[in-house]
SELUMVO-298916 format. One line per field, with one value per atom (N, C-alpha, C): residue in three letters; atom name; z, x, y. Coordinates in steps of 0.001 Angstrom, whole numbers. Example, Ala and Ser with C-alpha at 12.3 -4.5 7.8 and 13.67 -1.06 7.14 Angstrom:
REM residues 2
aa = Ala,Ala,Ala,Ser,Ser,Ser
at = N,CA,C,N,CA,C
up = 7800,7800,7800,7080,7140,7870
east = 13190,12300,13200,12850,13670,12900
north = -5690,-4500,-3300,-2250,-1060,30
REM end
This chain:
REM residues 258
aa = Met,Met,Met,Ser,Ser,Ser,Val,Val,Val,Leu,Leu,Leu,Asp,Asp,Asp,Leu,Leu,Leu,Ser,Ser,Ser,Phe,Phe,Phe,Ser,Ser,Ser,Glu,Glu,Glu,Ala,Ala,Ala,Gly,Gly,Gly,Glu,Glu,Glu,Gly,Gly,Gly,Pro,Pro,Pro,Pro,Pro,Pro,Leu,Leu,Leu,Val,Val,Val,Ile,Ile,Ile,Leu,Leu,Leu,His,His,His,Gly,Gly,Gly,Leu,Leu,Leu,Phe,Phe,Phe,Gly,Gly,Gly,Asn,Asn,Asn,Lys,Lys,Lys,Arg,Arg,Arg,Asn,Asn,Asn,Trp,Trp,Trp,Gly,Gly,Gly,Ala,Ala,Ala,Ile,Ile,Ile,Ser,Ser,Ser,Lys,Lys,Lys,Val,Val,Val,Leu,Leu,Leu,Ser,Ser,Ser,Lys,Lys,Lys,Thr,Thr,Thr,Tyr,Tyr,Tyr,Arg,Arg,Arg,Val,Val,Val,Leu,Leu,Leu,Ser,Ser,Ser,Val,Val,Val,Asp,Asp,Asp,Leu,Leu,Leu,Arg,Arg,Arg,Asn,Asn,Asn,His,His,His,Gly,Gly,Gly,Glu,Glu,Glu,Ser,Ser,Ser,Pro,Pro,Pro,Trp,Trp,Trp,Asp,Asp,Asp,Glu,Glu,Glu,Glu,Glu,Glu,Met,Met,Met,Thr,Thr,Thr,Tyr,Tyr,Tyr,Pro,Pro,Pro,Ala,Ala,Ala,Met,Met,Met,Ala,Ala,Ala,Gly,Gly,Gly,Asp,Asp,Asp,Ile,Ile,Ile,Ala,Ala,Ala,Gly,Gly,Gly,Leu,Leu,Leu,Ile,Ile,Ile,Glu,Glu,Glu,Lys,Lys,Lys,Gln,Gln,Gln,Ile,Ile,Ile,Gly,Gly,Gly,Gly,Gly,Gly,Pro,Pro,Pro,Ala,Ala,Ala,Arg,Arg,Arg,Val,Val,Val,Ile,Ile,Ile,Gly,Gly,Gly,His,His,His,Ser,Ser,Ser,Met,Met,Met,Gly,Gly,Gly,Gly,Gly,Gly,Lys,Lys,Lys,Ala,Ala,Ala,Ser,Ser,Ser,Met,Met,Met,Ile,Ile,Ile,Leu,Leu,Leu,Ala,Ala,Ala,Leu,Leu,Leu,Glu,Glu,Glu,Gln,Gln,Gln,Pro,Pro,Pro,Asp,Asp,Asp,Leu,Leu,Leu,Val,Val,Val,Glu,Glu,Glu,Lys,Lys,Lys,Leu,Leu,Leu,Val,Val,Val,Val,Val,Val,Ala,Ala,Ala,Asp,Asp,Asp,Ile,Ile,Ile,Pro,Pro,Pro,Pro,Pro,Pro,Ala,Ala,Ala,Pro,Pro,Pro,Arg,Arg,Arg,Asp,Asp,Asp,Ser,Ser,Ser,Gly,Gly,Gly,Leu,Leu,Leu,Met,Met,Met,Ala,Ala,Ala,Tyr,Tyr,Tyr,Val,Val,Val,Thr,Thr,Thr,Ala,Ala,Ala,Met,Met,Met,Gln,Gln,Gln,Glu,Glu,Glu,Leu,Leu,Leu,Asp,Asp,Asp,Val,Val,Val,Ala,Ala,Ala,Gly,Gly,Gly,Met,Met,Met,Thr,Thr,Thr,Arg,Arg,Arg,Arg,Arg,Arg,Ser,Ser,Ser,Glu,Glu,Glu,Ala,Ala,Ala,Glu,Glu,Glu,Glu,Glu,Glu,Ala,Ala,Ala,Leu,Leu,Leu,Ala,Ala,Ala,Pro,Pro,Pro,Ala,Ala,Ala,Ile,Ile,Ile,Pro,Pro,Pro,Glu,Glu,Glu,Arg,Arg,Arg,Met,Met,Met,Ile,Ile,Ile,Arg,Arg,Arg,Thr,Thr,Thr,Phe,Phe,Phe,Leu,Leu,Leu,Ala,Ala,Ala,Gln,Gln,Gln,Asn,Asn,Asn,Leu,Leu,Leu,Ala,Ala,Ala,Pro,Pro,Pro,Ala,Ala,Ala,Glu,Glu,Glu,Gly,Gly,Gly,Gly,Gly,Gly,Gly,Gly,Gly,Leu,Leu,Leu,Thr,Thr,Thr,Trp,Trp,Trp,Lys,Lys,Lys,Ile,Ile,Ile,Asn,Asn,Asn,Leu,Leu,Leu,Asp,Asp,Asp,Val,Val,Val,Ile,Ile,Ile,Glu,Glu,Glu,Lys,Lys,Lys,Ala,Ala,Ala,Met,Met,Met,Pro,Pro,Pro,Asn,Asn,Asn,Ile,Ile,Ile,Glu,Glu,Glu,Gly,Gly,Gly,Phe,Phe,Phe,Pro,Pro,Pro,Asp,Asp,Asp,Ile,Ile,Ile,Asp,Asp,Asp,Ser,Ser,Ser,Asp,Asp,Asp,His,His,His,Ala,Ala,Ala,Phe,Phe,Phe,Glu,Glu,Glu,Lys,Lys,Lys,Pro,Pro,Pro,Ser,Ser,Ser,Leu,Leu,Leu,His,His,His,Leu,Leu,Leu,Thr,Thr,Thr,Gly,Gly,Gly,Ala,Ala,Ala,Asn,Asn,Asn,Ser,Ser,Ser,Thr,Thr,Thr,His,His,His,Val,Val,Val,Leu,Leu,Leu,Pro,Pro,Pro,Arg,Arg,Arg,His,His,His,His,His,His,Ala,Ala,Ala,Glu,Glu,Glu,Ile,Ile,Ile,Glu,Glu,Glu,Arg,Arg,Arg,Leu,Leu,Leu,Phe,Phe,Phe,Pro,Pro,Pro,Asn,Asn,Asn,Ser,Ser,Ser,Glu,Glu,Glu,Ile,Ile,Ile,Glu,Glu,Glu,Ala,Ala,Ala,Ile,Ile,Ile,Pro,Pro,Pro,Asp,Asp,Asp,Ala,Ala,Ala,Gly,Gly,Gly,His,His,His,Trp,Trp,Trp,Leu,Leu,Leu,His,His,His,Ala,Ala,Ala,Glu,Glu,Glu,Gln,Gln,Gln,Pro,Pro,Pro,Ala,Ala,Ala,Leu,Leu,Leu,Phe,Phe,Phe,Leu,Leu,Leu,Glu,Glu,Glu,Ala,Ala,Ala,Val,Val,Val,Glu,Glu,Glu,Ser,Ser,Ser,Phe,Phe,Phe,Leu,Leu,Leu,Ser,Ser,Ser
at = N,CA,C,N,CA,C,N,CA,C,N,CA,C,N,CA,C,N,CA,C,N,CA,C,N,CA,C,N,CA,C,N,CA,C,N,CA,C,N,CA,C,N,CA,C,N,CA,C,N,CA,C,N,CA,C,N,CA,C,N,CA,C,N,CA,C,N,CA,C,N,CA,C,N,CA,C,N,CA,C,N,CA,C,N,CA,C,N,CA,C,N,CA,C,N,CA,C,N,CA,C,N,CA,C,N,CA,C,N,CA,C,N,CA,C,N,CA,C,N,CA,C,N,CA,C,N,CA,C,N,CA,C,N,CA,C,N,CA,C,N,CA,C,N,CA,C,N,CA,C,N,CA,C,N,CA,C,N,CA,C,N,CA,C,N,CA,C,N,CA,C,N,CA,C,N,CA,C,N,CA,C,N,CA,C,N,CA,C,N,CA,C,N,CA,C,N,CA,C,N,CA,C,N,CA,C,N,CA,C,N,CA,C,N,CA,C,N,CA,C,N,CA,C,N,CA,C,N,CA,C,N,CA,C,N,CA,C,N,CA,C,N,CA,C,N,CA,C,N,CA,C,N,CA,C,N,CA,C,N,CA,C,N,CA,C,N,CA,C,N,CA,C,N,CA,C,N,CA,C,N,CA,C,N,CA,C,N,CA,C,N,CA,C,N,CA,C,N,CA,C,N,CA,C,N,CA,C,N,CA,C,N,CA,C,N,CA,C,N,CA,C,N,CA,C,N,CA,C,N,CA,C,N,CA,C,N,CA,C,N,CA,C,N,CA,C,N,CA,C,N,CA,C,N,CA,C,N,CA,C,N,CA,C,N,CA,C,N,CA,C,N,CA,C,N,CA,C,N,CA,C,N,CA,C,N,CA,C,N,CA,C,N,CA,C,N,CA,C,N,CA,C,N,CA,C,N,CA,C,N,CA,C,N,CA,C,N,CA,C,N,CA,C,N,CA,C,N,CA,C,N,CA,C,N,CA,C,N,CA,C,N,CA,C,N,CA,C,N,CA,C,N,CA,C,N,CA,C,N,CA,C,N,CA,C,N,CA,C,N,CA,C,N,CA,C,N,CA,C,N,CA,C,N,CA,C,N,CA,C,N,CA,C,N,CA,C,N,CA,C,N,CA,C,N,CA,C,N,CA,C,N,CA,C,N,CA,C,N,CA,C,N,CA,C,N,CA,C,N,CA,C,N,CA,C,N,CA,C,N,CA,C,N,CA,C,N,CA,C,N,CA,C,N,CA,C,N,CA,C,N,CA,C,N,CA,C,N,CA,C,N,CA,C,N,CA,C,N,CA,C,N,CA,C,N,CA,C,N,CA,C,N,CA,C,N,CA,C,N,CA,C,N,CA,C,N,CA,C,N,CA,C,N,CA,C,N,CA,C,N,CA,C,N,CA,C,N,CA,C,N,CA,C,N,CA,C,N,CA,C,N,CA,C,N,CA,C,N,CA,C,N,CA,C,N,CA,C,N,CA,C,N,CA,C,N,CA,C,N,CA,C,N,CA,C,N,CA,C,N,CA,C,N,CA,C,N,CA,C,N,CA,C,N,CA,C,N,CA,C,N,CA,C,N,CA,C,N,CA,C,N,CA,C,N,CA,C,N,CA,C,N,CA,C,N,CA,C,N,CA,C,N,CA,C,N,CA,C,N,CA,C,N,CA,C,N,CA,C,N,CA,C,N,CA,C,N,CA,C,N,CA,C,N,CA,C,N,CA,C,N,CA,C,N,CA,C,N,CA,C,N,CA,C,N,CA,C,N,CA,C,N,CA,C,N,CA,C,N,CA,C,N,CA,C,N,CA,C,N,CA,C,N,CA,C,N,CA,C,N,CA,C,N,CA,C,N,CA,C,N,CA,C,N,CA,C,N,CA,C,N,CA,C,N,CA,C,N,CA,C,N,CA,C,N,CA,C,N,CA,C,N,CA,C,N,CA,C,N,CA,C,N,CA,C,N,CA,C,N,CA,C,N,CA,C,N,CA,C,N,CA,C,N,CA,C,N,CA,C,N,CA,C
up = 1235,1051,2147,1745,3269,3896,4733,5978,6360,5404,5845,6958,7678,8814,8461,8596,7699,8598,7986,8609,8949,10094,10554,11522,11267,12185,13095,14750,15430,15893,16429,17038,17973,19032,19603,20535,21837,22313,21667,22626,22191,21717,20532,19874,18861,18875,17304,16063,15588,13795,12568,11859,11113,9445,9202,7972,6656,5428,4441,3062,2863,1796,36,-1099,-2236,-3117,-4283,-4788,-5006,-4836,-5429,-3687,-2685,-1404,-671,751,2069,3345,4233,5324,5412,5185,5320,4621,3683,3027,3634,4652,5570,7033,6731,8283,8704,7946,8350,8828,8503,8558,9870,9944,10623,12322,12309,13150,13986,13198,13640,14229,13597,14249,15682,15634,16385,17823,17698,19233,19770,19210,19586,19319,18720,18040,18448,18201,18403,16863,16535,14487,14507,13348,12783,11495,10821,9465,8966,7558,7589,5992,6131,4667,3784,3009,2474,1620,1526,686,-271,-480,-1767,-1846,-830,-1004,1061,545,1492,2488,3789,4466,4894,3948,4156,3406,3688,3061,1576,795,-892,-916,-1679,-1943,-3648,-4306,-5559,-5836,-4201,-4359,-4512,-5364,-4929,-4960,-4405,-5087,-3517,-3471,-1985,-944,-1277,-250,194,-473,483,1344,631,1277,2347,2617,3559,4860,4312,5225,6016,5334,5825,6725,6981,7565,9162,8782,9652,10738,9897,10833,11504,10906,12076,12907,12675,13790,14607,14607,15317,16188,15481,16527,17389,16975,17506,18307,17917,18300,19332,18405,19524,19484,18455,18480,17543,17079,15907,16038,14678,14921,13472,13989,12647,11536,10511,9274,7879,7385,6727,5641,4737,3116,1958,1046,109,-1356,-2316,-3478,-3170,-3461,-3409,-1931,-1054,12,394,-155,199,-508,-1568,-1897,-825,-270,494,1686,2258,3186,3175,1933,1886,1876,1033,1139,2536,3365,5032,5295,5216,6538,5647,4556,4309,4214,4427,4704,6041,7414,8490,9177,9337,9463,11203,11787,13289,13577,12591,12896,12350,12301,11049,12234,12998,14019,12785,12090,11153,10128,8968,7971,6925,6603,5650,4526,3470,1944,1038,756,256,-1305,-2102,-3657,-4164,-4183,-4885,-4562,-5914,-5458,-4956,-4934,-5504,-6423,-7239,-8384,-9786,-10730,-11393,-12061,-12398,-12896,-14156,-15427,-15743,-15139,-14790,-14375,-14851,-15913,-16917,-16128,-14970,-14051,-14784,-15207,-15968,-16737,-17416,-17905,-16671,-15298,-14479,-14150,-13993,-13794,-14900,-16011,-17132,-17304,-16936,-17049,-15686,-14446,-13307,-13826,-14496,-14802,-15805,-16529,-17801,-17184,-16092,-15222,-14895,-15582,-14766,-12849,-12141,-11076,-10138,-10691,-10235,-10228,-11563,-11495,-11252,-10694,-9629,-8406,-7768,-6859,-5748,-6381,-5832,-6760,-6154,-6323,-7137,-7286,-7903,-9873,-9588,-11105,-11909,-10774,-11117,-11584,-11021,-11251,-12142,-12773,-14157,-15277,-15115,-15661,-16493,-15255,-15532,-16110,-16531,-17322,-18454,-19683,-20999,-20160,-19548,-19385,-18826,-17708,-16640,-16715,-17570,-17220,-15632,-15075,-13538,-12422,-12723,-11370,-10062,-9256,-8311,-8560,-9384,-9531,-9536,-10302,-9975,-8755,-8213,-6602,-5785,-5858,-5240,-5520,-6633,-7041,-6757,-6565,-6225,-5051,-3891,-2824,-2509,-3648,-3374,-3449,-4038,-4311,-2697,-2659,-1548,-1735,-891,-1156,-1367,-2625,-2640,-1806,-1387,-757,-1398,-2823,-3770,-3914,-3745,-4277,-4834,-5736,-6522,-5810,-6580,-5649,-6267,-5374,-5851,-5297,-6098,-5786,-4513,-3662,-2472,-2991,-3740,-4376,-5232,-5083,-5845,-7171,-8116,-9381,-10550,-10545,-11163,-10690,-9735,-9216,-9540,-9124,-9178,-10806,-11783,-13230,-13507,-13194,-13440,-12588,-11450,-10786,-10953,-11977,-12453,-12704,-13487,-13248,-11837,-11297,-9806,-9154,-9516,-8610,-9192,-10579,-11116,-10954,-10514,-10484,-9197,-8656,-7648,-7820,-6366,-6670,-6422,-7111,-6890,-5289,-4851,-3448,-3260,-2833,-2923,-2066,-1888,-1151,721,493,1610,3091,1652,2534,3348,2814,2710,4398,4511,5652,6274,7655,8131,8725,9380,10136,9184,9942,9595,8727,7200,6613,5689,5499,4977,3933,2619,1168,882,615,500,-918,-1204,-3316,-3381,-4025,-4686,-5597,-5304,-6342,-8183,-8175,-9286,-9948,-9416,-9758,-10361,-11387,-11999,-11227,-10095,-9588,-9266,-8341,-8155,-8682,-9484,-10668,-9881,-10138,-9645,-9817,-11091,-11646,-10363,-9628,-8609,-7182,-6952,-5910,-5986,-6363,-6588,-5481,-6073,-5804,-4418,-3737,-2562,-1596,-1825,-1146,-844,-1911,-1700,-901,-921,-220,1284,965,2027,2949,3208,3296,4085,5259,6238,6112,4693,4014,4113,4137,3427,2241,1492,211,394,76,833,-475,-1197,-2118,-1344,-1235,-1136,-2239,-2019,-2882,-3339,-4681,-5185,-4721,-5197,-5077,-6096,-6564,-6771,-6480,-7153,-6246,-5316,-4967,-3714,-2604,-2766,-1801,-579,-18,1707,1135,400,343,-360,-848,-1736,-1013,101,823,2142,2873,4325,5406,5349,6464,6186,4875,4773,4902,4626,4525,5606,6684,7978,8933,8584,9137,8548,7539,7144,7991,7807,8931,10221,10888,12494,12761,11784,12113,12121,11090,11308,12162,12346,13196,14656,14868,16520,16916
east = 20795,19143,18413,18009,17612,16162,16346,14894,14058,13104,12084,11344,10724,9627,8371,7548,5983,5565,4207,3021,2766,1819,714,-633,-1385,-2610,-2762,-3041,-2541,-4348,-4404,-5870,-5611,-6268,-6208,-5069,-5172,-4591,-4054,-2621,-2649,-1386,-1389,262,704,1434,1446,1208,630,-36,35,1037,1310,314,10,-845,-269,122,582,-567,-524,-1833,-901,-1658,-894,-626,-137,161,-1282,-1388,-1851,-2743,-2578,-3628,-2751,-3612,-3029,-3795,-3212,-3532,-4959,-5667,-7208,-8193,-7313,-8235,-8724,-7889,-7751,-8623,-9246,-9670,-11002,-11778,-12605,-12484,-11700,-10727,-9911,-8906,-7901,-9324,-10608,-11460,-11427,-11859,-12613,-11148,-9851,-8797,-8217,-8627,-8268,-8806,-9846,-10498,-9470,-8611,-7800,-6175,-5788,-4434,-3689,-3182,-2174,-2345,-3012,-3021,-2048,-1526,-629,-812,-1547,-2014,-1135,-238,766,652,1132,1327,2749,2791,4248,4901,5984,6620,6122,6035,5314,3853,3307,1593,1379,90,-723,436,340,843,2529,2825,4364,5020,6633,7320,7563,7948,8591,9806,10378,11801,11803,13283,13399,13337,13460,13732,12844,11916,11042,11071,11889,11887,11770,11534,11289,11861,13490,14500,14087,13745,13522,12317,11213,9838,10234,10707,11159,12260,12796,13596,12878,11941,11080,9968,9666,8886,9183,10617,11472,12100,12030,12733,11123,9805,8889,8574,8919,8484,9897,10858,11780,11674,11256,10979,9574,8578,7008,7053,7624,7127,8091,9623,10459,11140,10546,10441,9219,9446,8605,6880,6620,5250,4649,3352,2173,2367,2358,2225,1508,311,-427,171,230,527,26,-992,-1410,-811,-1187,-515,950,1166,2921,3012,1936,2464,2608,2257,2609,3939,4186,5526,6787,6533,7198,7323,6140,6317,6875,6654,7652,9236,9806,10699,11242,10466,11171,11407,9971,10499,11698,11880,12947,14158,14652,15524,15792,14672,15227,13967,13934,13147,12610,13257,13388,12220,12456,10943,9580,9946,7934,8362,6679,5811,5543,4128,3718,3225,3148,3071,1780,834,-395,189,207,592,-746,-1505,-3019,-2503,-3018,-3307,-1771,-421,208,1477,2118,3447,4391,5561,7066,7614,6689,7303,7055,7369,7541,6283,5724,4192,3772,3709,2982,1729,1195,30,-497,-324,-883,-1533,-802,-1177,-287,638,794,-112,-1392,-2049,-2817,-3331,-3595,-2563,-1240,-648,-459,-803,-574,-1676,-3012,-4514,-4632,-3664,-3937,-2886,-1609,-1039,-1217,-2124,-2786,-4003,-4784,-5690,-5110,-6003,-5425,-6217,-5756,-6558,-6403,-5293,-5390,-6228,-7230,-8574,-9647,-9226,-11162,-10638,-12310,-12349,-12726,-13737,-13719,-13364,-13190,-12849,-13813,-15022,-16551,-15697,-15142,-14743,-13612,-12664,-11477,-12183,-12524,-13075,-14087,-15249,-15266,-14816,-13598,-12408,-11833,-11375,-10857,-11846,-13004,-13836,-13126,-12737,-12690,-11581,-10452,-9304,-9730,-10741,-10594,-12168,-12923,-14056,-14996,-13739,-14714,-14418,-16300,-16401,-15417,-15391,-14540,-13115,-12518,-11221,-11076,-11676,-11909,-12108,-12989,-12839,-11752,-11364,-10212,-8902,-8654,-7394,-8309,-9230,-9361,-9151,-9351,-9100,-7653,-6972,-5475,-5177,-6504,-6718,-6696,-6543,-6172,-6365,-7082,-7171,-5559,-5527,-3841,-4178,-2611,-3016,-3516,-2711,-3386,-4696,-5379,-6669,-6168,-8120,-7706,-7237,-6773,-6800,-5227,-4520,-3143,-3191,-2341,-2285,-1358,-1800,-1031,-4,57,836,1887,3337,4033,3835,3386,3385,4428,5353,6696,7301,7728,8604,7875,6543,5847,6418,5555,6121,7630,8188,9846,10229,9293,9521,8875,7933,6747,7621,8968,9455,9788,10564,10390,9514,8389,6972,6529,6404,6227,6690,8129,8910,9005,10012,10078,11346,12883,13939,14211,15298,15743,16358,15534,16305,16500,17599,18364,17339,17707,16757,17382,18579,19337,18572,17844,16962,15433,15392,13594,13295,11634,11331,10427,11055,10866,9082,9243,7806,6405,5356,4540,3959,3193,3119,1745,748,-483,-555,-820,-820,-2573,-3201,-4286,-4491,-5371,-5698,-7474,-7413,-8713,-8878,-10459,-10381,-10935,-10842,-11825,-10027,-9053,-8134,-7221,-6238,-5130,-3545,-3845,-2291,-1423,-2176,-1183,-1916,-1127,-1455,-1032,-1932,-497,632,1356,2273,3299,2814,3351,3155,2604,2992,4347,5120,6200,7086,7252,8164,7409,6773,6458,6611,6305,6491,8317,8932,10591,10746,10278,10745,10003,8580,8355,7573,8481,8360,7277,7077,6287,4448,4099,3174,1971,950,-328,-1101,-1249,-2276,-4217,-4066,-5776,-6481,-7741,-8536,-9936,-10019,-11277,-12277,-13210,-14474,-15149,-15484,-16043,-15035,-14187,-13304,-12165,-11909,-10685,-9698,-8979,-7777,-7732,-8982,-9247,-10106,-9822,-10254,-10663,-9860,-10148,-11449,-11575,-12709,-14030,-13582,-14738,-15325,-15018,-15250,-14509,-14978,-14464,-14260,-15359,-16295,-15156,-14983,-14394,-12544,-12399,-10787,-10294,-11424,-11285,-11324,-12338,-11945,-10631,-10415,-8951,-7601,-7464,-6294,-6642,-8089,-8055,-7760,-8159,-8078,-6559,-5265,-4328,-3547,-3681,-3115,-3119,-4245,-4091,-3483
north = 6616,6609,7226,8425,8859,8241,8332,7688,9000,8719,9773,9653,10768,10642,10596,9377,9303,9989,10158,10691,9224,9474,8160,8561,7368,8371,6742,6973,5708,5940,3992,4155,3139,2766,1100,1139,271,-682,-1593,-2348,-3733,-3849,-4973,-5839,-4841,-3794,-2887,-3827,-2806,-3674,-2168,-2533,-1115,-1141,-384,-842,185,-343,174,-118,1369,1345,1399,1296,894,2343,2488,3535,4077,5458,6838,6655,5644,5867,6497,6434,7188,6148,6989,6088,6562,7410,7322,6200,5958,4776,3425,3211,2078,2474,3676,3782,2897,2305,1286,-128,-366,-1710,-1051,-251,333,235,986,810,-70,-918,-2683,-3096,-3427,-3526,-2865,-1730,-1291,-1266,-2436,-2989,-4008,-4844,-5330,-4995,-4151,-3898,-2453,-1528,-846,-79,130,338,1510,1461,2731,2763,3635,3526,4235,4169,4679,5514,6893,7671,7275,6461,6412,7487,7552,8224,9339,10537,10750,10714,10224,9813,10929,11225,11624,12969,12428,13963,13604,12329,12276,13248,13508,13682,13553,14233,14183,14092,12591,12719,12404,12079,12039,10412,9585,8122,7979,6644,5948,4447,3584,2227,1581,512,-685,-513,-569,-527,477,1585,3327,3293,2594,2798,1886,453,-244,359,1141,1971,2809,4026,4290,3306,2650,1702,1327,928,423,1335,2451,3840,4241,4296,4141,3124,1855,1104,831,1307,1703,2833,3899,5167,4905,4407,4595,3361,2282,770,152,-180,-459,-1423,-2387,-3541,-4195,-5672,-6071,-5451,-5787,-5479,-6522,-6416,-7168,-6299,-6439,-5710,-5910,-5151,-5541,-4578,-4769,-4316,-4710,-3673,-3663,-3260,-4054,-3368,-3200,-1506,-1282,-1457,-1377,-1160,-2763,-3568,-4792,-5450,-5018,-4840,-4461,-3251,-2676,-3431,-4010,-4932,-6161,-6778,-8071,-7359,-6592,-6015,-5941,-5124,-4731,-6293,-7391,-8634,-9245,-9230,-9956,-9540,-8236,-7431,-7343,-7089,-6737,-7447,-8723,-9817,-9250,-8800,-8631,-7692,-6740,-5823,-6110,-7562,-8076,-9037,-9562,-10344,-11012,-11038,-11784,-10827,-11070,-10227,-10662,-9343,-10029,-9327,-9576,-9151,-9163,-7844,-8322,-7404,-8988,-8790,-8740,-8812,-8294,-9142,-9934,-10730,-10043,-11177,-10605,-10652,-10357,-10297,-9062,-8880,-7598,-7755,-6617,-6693,-5286,-5409,-4349,-3754,-2939,-2685,-1405,-937,80,1231,1600,2738,3939,3776,4951,5929,5083,6167,6507,6789,7219,8621,8259,8998,10314,9652,10996,11703,11012,11207,12616,12256,13384,14530,14454,15373,16043,15576,16022,17290,17577,18089,19517,20386,21758,22159,21603,21352,22952,23291,24846,25601,25421,25989,25371,24681,23511,24136,23931,24447,22730,22134,21118,19762,18619,17126,16774,17005,16955,16979,18071,18850,17686,17435,16352,15244,14417,13066,13279,14504,14416,14718,15391,15702,14647,13658,12472,11163,11503,10323,10031,11127,10435,9504,9556,8619,7334,7655,6560,6380,5696,5566,5045,4273,3456,4572,5116,5860,5832,4753,4153,5109,4410,5053,6093,6916,8406,8949,8406,9183,8659,7492,7135,7720,8167,9284,10560,10790,12665,12793,11831,11444,12598,12375,13115,14484,15173,16690,17360,18468,19469,20546,21614,22990,23647,24486,25162,26288,26710,27643,29375,29082,30599,30439,29038,28860,27834,27129,26247,24780,23586,22711,22054,21295,20799,19208,18512,16980,16805,16343,15398,14489,13996,12995,13236,12947,13462,12758,13166,12910,12494,13625,13879,12494,12258,11623,10064,9729,8442,8068,9256,8841,8410,9290,8697,7184,6921,5309,4629,4685,3591,2335,2002,941,128,1118,667,115,606,710,-751,-1158,-1713,-3506,-3005,-4387,-4829,-5591,-6128,-6895,-5921,-6796,-7845,-8353,-9767,-10183,-11067,-11480,-13141,-13028,-14710,-15184,-16590,-17544,-17335,-17220,-16770,-15459,-15011,-13885,-14496,-15494,-15630,-15557,-14939,-14607,-15875,-15822,-17783,-17068,-16409,-16164,-16499,-16261,-17123,-15587,-15568,-14430,-15394,-14268,-14259,-13620,-14488,-13895,-13723,-13286,-12602,-12201,-13132,-12214,-11985,-11298,-11529,-12489,-13028,-14337,-14058,-12891,-12030,-11157,-11482,-10432,-11203,-10064,-10829,-10378,-9795,-9353,-10406,-11855,-12794,-13888,-14524,-15884,-17310,-18116,-19368,-19820,-18912,-19068,-18123,-17285,-16704,-17594,-18447,-19096,-19316,-20228,-21142,-20030,-18657,-17571,-16852,-17125,-16665,-17597,-18678,-19685,-20169,-19854,-19897,-18318,-17604,-16268,-16661,-17215,-16940,-18245,-19237,-20764,-20936,-20301,-19936,-19186,-19852,-18732,-19533,-18820,-19618,-18547,-18738,-18152,-18587,-17445,-17311,-16513,-16654,-16180,-15441,-14366,-13834,-13818,-14741,-14824,-13319,-13307,-12269,-10913,-10861,-9890,-9613,-8304,-8014,-7432,-6590,-6202,-5105,-4263,-4051,-4678,-6194,-6892,-6539,-5254,-5106,-4264,-3324,-2442,-3092,-4145,-4985,-5969,-6585,-7986,-7359,-6479,-5959,-6873,-7684,-8540,-9931,-10633,-11771,-11433,-9959,-9572,-9656,-8939,-9190,-10445,-11110,-12311,-12997,-13098,-13466,-13472,-11876,-11231,-11517,-11351,-11154,-12750,-13687,-15376,-15550,-15101,-15185,-14530,-13171,-12762,-13086,-13305,-13683,-15214
REM end
């Protein structure tokens, strides 16, 4: 398993804090949250493998992602960090904490359980793959072309943030759609972990009150693997809780991390 040298942005001074985005995301998605947290922490916002400006690789598993993050923490921080992970990044952060607890001081997991889930996101991958982005010059063209497959404008705008100008003209995807397509069973799944690998340090598991990603039936598994955990719902928020209710998200995170 190769460890990739991940791209990241850095802001602030203080105790180190690593932020991990979800599937189809990148480090820039967390700009507003990072700006606030960087008043207190040294914030490292990361592009996970096959996303953003980080390298591409054929392996797209949670142990591989956790290995990349461990490498970044060891190289850039040299000791334990507070870690926030959303969705896919939340699963990667949980594997990191469970497998290498010495690198995680406190853990915040945003709206994802330590369990498999059929996300329905393969439809997004297919829609993006079918676009002729090489013949486009503006992200707005891609957003419009995605509309029949993805009616929600917010999601189309989010996905189109992964487009960049191509060297020979037109646009190109900055995410590795072919590998993500093949790895979707891994991304939607979660490795089997026995209780001997439980993470004993504090963890906060935030859910969107309107989201269906973390359900009451998942609480027992969270508590088994993270016995020093808190589970808290953010009101009037769905899966994108940090974007939909940033003030409430920050209030919960800052209270926990301090």
